[in-house]
C-alpha positions as a printed NumPy array, in Angstrom:
array([[-105.146,   25.583,  -42.589],
       [-102.772,   27.825,  -44.387],
       [-100.044,   30.256,  -43.574],
       [ -96.44 ,   31.121,  -44.136],
       [ -93.929,   28.428,  -43.42 ],
       [ -90.787,   28.453,  -41.363],
       [ -89.143,   25.033,  -41.07 ],
       [ -87.489,   26.077,  -37.791],
       [ -91.003,   26.527,  -36.374],
       [ -92.045,   23.073,  -37.546],
       [ -94.213,   21.703,  -40.308],
       [ -97.07 ,   23.659,  -41.828],
       [-100.418,   21.847,  -41.8  ],
       [-102.992,   22.407,  -44.518],
       [-105.795,   20.613,  -46.293],
       [-104.716,   18.264,  -49.062],
       [-104.989,   19.453,  -52.644],
       [-105.539,   17.457,  -55.805],
       [-101.941,   18.187,  -56.826],
       [-100.713,   16.372,  -53.677],
       [-102.097,   12.976,  -54.661],
       [ -98.955,   11.53 ,  -56.251],
       [ -96.779,   12.61 ,  -53.326],
       [ -99.246,   11.218,  -50.755],
       [ -99.217,    7.843,  -52.523],
       [ -95.403,    7.891,  -52.614],
       [ -95.248,    8.58 ,  -48.865],
       [ -97.744,    5.802,  -48.188],
       [ -95.696,    3.391,  -50.341],
       [ -92.52 ,    4.399,  -48.472],
       [ -94.092,    3.768,  -45.067],
       [ -95.502,    0.479,  -46.346],
       [ -91.996,   -0.687,  -47.261],
       [ -90.527,    0.322,  -43.888],
       [ -93.328,   -0.783,  -41.538],
       [ -95.791,   -3.236,  -43.087],
       [ -93.948,   -5.159,  -45.802],
       [ -91.299,   -6.592,  -43.413],
       [ -94.044,   -7.817,  -41.049],
       [ -96.43 ,   -9.383,  -43.565],
       [ -96.144,  -12.306,  -46.006],
       [ -94.401,  -11.616,  -49.327],
       [ -97.613,  -12.183,  -51.297],
       [ -99.169,   -9.24 ,  -49.44 ],
       [ -96.357,   -6.943,  -50.568],
       [ -96.734,   -8.172,  -54.156],
       [-100.474,   -7.485,  -54.001],
       [ -99.786,   -3.988,  -52.596],
       [ -97.382,   -3.147,  -55.402],
       [ -99.223,   -4.859,  -58.28 ],
       [-102.547,   -3.25 ,  -57.393],
       [-101.15 ,    0.183,  -56.554],
       [-103.013,    0.09 ,  -53.246],
       [-101.543,    3.365,  -51.98 ],
       [-102.623,    5.223,  -55.111],
       [-106.133,    3.728,  -54.954],
       [-106.467,    4.714,  -51.283],
       [-105.196,    8.249,  -51.851],
       [-107.428,    8.743,  -54.889],
       [-110.441,    7.879,  -52.711],
       [-109.612,    9.912,  -49.594],
       [-107.243,   12.782,  -50.455],
       [-109.992,   15.404,  -50.08 ],
       [-110.368,   14.374,  -46.416],
       [-106.67 ,   14.544,  -45.562],
       [-104.475,   16.959,  -43.702],
       [-101.012,   17.458,  -45.172],
       [ -97.805,   18.478,  -43.415],
       [ -95.165,   20.339,  -45.393],
       [ -91.567,   21.162,  -44.575],
       [ -89.969,   23.907,  -46.649],
       [ -92.87 ,   23.607,  -49.09 ],
       [ -92.497,   19.852,  -49.659],
       [ -95.207,   17.422,  -48.542],
       [ -93.729,   15.391,  -45.68 ],
       [ -96.742,   13.485,  -44.355],
       [-100.498,   13.219,  -44.2  ],
       [-103.397,   12.114,  -42.036],
       [-106.806,   10.921,  -43.191],
       [-109.719,   11.709,  -40.868],
       [-113.165,   10.175,  -40.765],
       [-115.485,   11.278,  -37.97 ],
       [-113.647,   10.849,  -34.671],
       [-110.902,    8.68 ,  -36.143],
       [-107.571,    9.141,  -37.849],
       [-107.76 ,    6.207,  -40.237],
       [-104.316,    6.716,  -41.695],
       [-101.194,    8.61 ,  -40.621],
       [ -98.101,    8.483,  -42.817],
       [ -94.832,   10.379,  -42.465],
       [ -92.097,   10.213,  -45.06 ],
       [ -89.405,    8.036,  -43.451],
       [ -86.794,   10.571,  -44.655],
       [ -88.205,   13.247,  -42.309],
       [ -89.03 ,   11.189,  -39.217],
       [ -88.361,   12.905,  -35.902],
       [ -88.935,   16.393,  -37.32 ],
       [ -92.356,   16.913,  -35.716],
       [ -94.466,   15.945,  -38.728],
       [ -96.498,   13.257,  -36.935],
       [ -96.996,   15.428,  -33.854],
       [ -98.14 ,   18.378,  -35.952],
       [-100.568,   16.213,  -37.929],
       [-102.025,   14.682,  -34.766],
       [-102.413,   18.107,  -33.119],
       [-104.239,   19.373,  -36.216],
       [-106.398,   16.236,  -36.323],
       [-107.314,   16.688,  -32.666],
       [-108.265,   20.326,  -33.276],
       [-110.366,   19.427,  -36.306],
       [-112.161,   16.569,  -34.544],
       [-112.776,   18.783,  -31.494],
       [-114.241,   21.504,  -33.758],
       [-116.683,   18.913,  -35.133],
       [-117.966,   18.292,  -31.608],
       [-116.287,   14.977,  -30.861],
       [-115.007,   14.403,  -27.325],
       [-112.327,   11.884,  -28.304],
       [-110.044,   10.877,  -31.147],
       [-109.333,    7.266,  -32.09 ],
       [-106.511,    5.739,  -34.071],
       [-105.719,    2.141,  -34.962],
       [-102.416,    0.473,  -35.749],
       [-101.141,   -3.019,  -36.23 ],
       [ -99.733,   -4.823,  -33.183],
       [ -96.359,   -5.185,  -34.923],
       [ -96.043,   -1.38 ,  -35.222],
       [ -94.609,   -0.832,  -31.734],
       [ -93.085,    2.541,  -32.628],
       [ -96.554,    3.865,  -33.512],
       [ -97.937,    2.703,  -30.161],
       [ -95.133,    4.47 ,  -28.307],
       [ -95.693,    7.624,  -30.365],
       [ -99.443,    7.708,  -29.672],
       [ -98.923,    6.903,  -25.971],
       [ -96.507,    9.852,  -25.722],
       [ -99.316,   12.042,  -27.095],
       [-101.727,   10.82 ,  -24.391],
       [-103.491,    8.01 ,  -26.267],
       [-104.395,    4.851,  -24.382],
       [-105.192,    1.382,  -25.669],
       [-108.945,    0.781,  -25.689],
       [-109.255,   -2.507,  -27.557],
       [-107.551,   -5.174,  -29.636],
       [-109.085,   -6.723,  -32.724],
       [-108.267,   -8.45 ,  -35.999],
       [-108.513,   -6.414,  -39.186],
       [-107.899,   -7.074,  -42.863],
       [-104.722,   -5.498,  -44.234],
       [-104.622,   -6.111,  -47.982],
       [-106.216,   -9.543,  -47.634],
       [-104.218,  -10.564,  -44.57 ],
       [-105.744,  -10.872,  -41.076],
       [-103.627,   -8.748,  -38.747],
       [-103.873,   -8.127,  -34.999],
       [-104.537,   -4.45 ,  -34.35 ],
       [-104.779,   -2.018,  -31.45 ],
       [-107.18 ,    0.88 ,  -31.119],
       [-105.954,    3.82 ,  -29.053],
       [-108.129,    6.689,  -27.863],
       [-107.547,   10.135,  -26.391],
       [-110.144,   12.255,  -24.65 ],
       [-109.99 ,   15.766,  -26.05 ],
       [-110.122,   18.713,  -23.68 ]])
């Protein structure tokens, strides 16, 4: 998606570009420090930093990401795979400016255009603000499970929304 941008109208959503990779990794690192690192053992944070996990992830998936920009600057991104948003990250400096909502709306439209009837997203149980955000968008908890987060077993929640 492309178009002219007016920050008063909200973020612009577009497909990620190769030139975005460094910024996407920086946003992912910033959200890691705010959300995950305080909730996981210190050795997990060391592993994240030492192995440049955000950069490795972004290098693998950037071509399948949607990017939100505000005033031309990348403010967040979402990675989609089939009927799932596998990763949603918003720069903590621009929270509450509609970036997450815009990314989720674009993800829903893209998934719907691919013929899927629902969109799924997963988050860690400790990320209560994410659950509230997704619930406000109409997502409902469909299951709980344990997943590996950088070598650490973490309780997670899957939330699903039926797309109209």
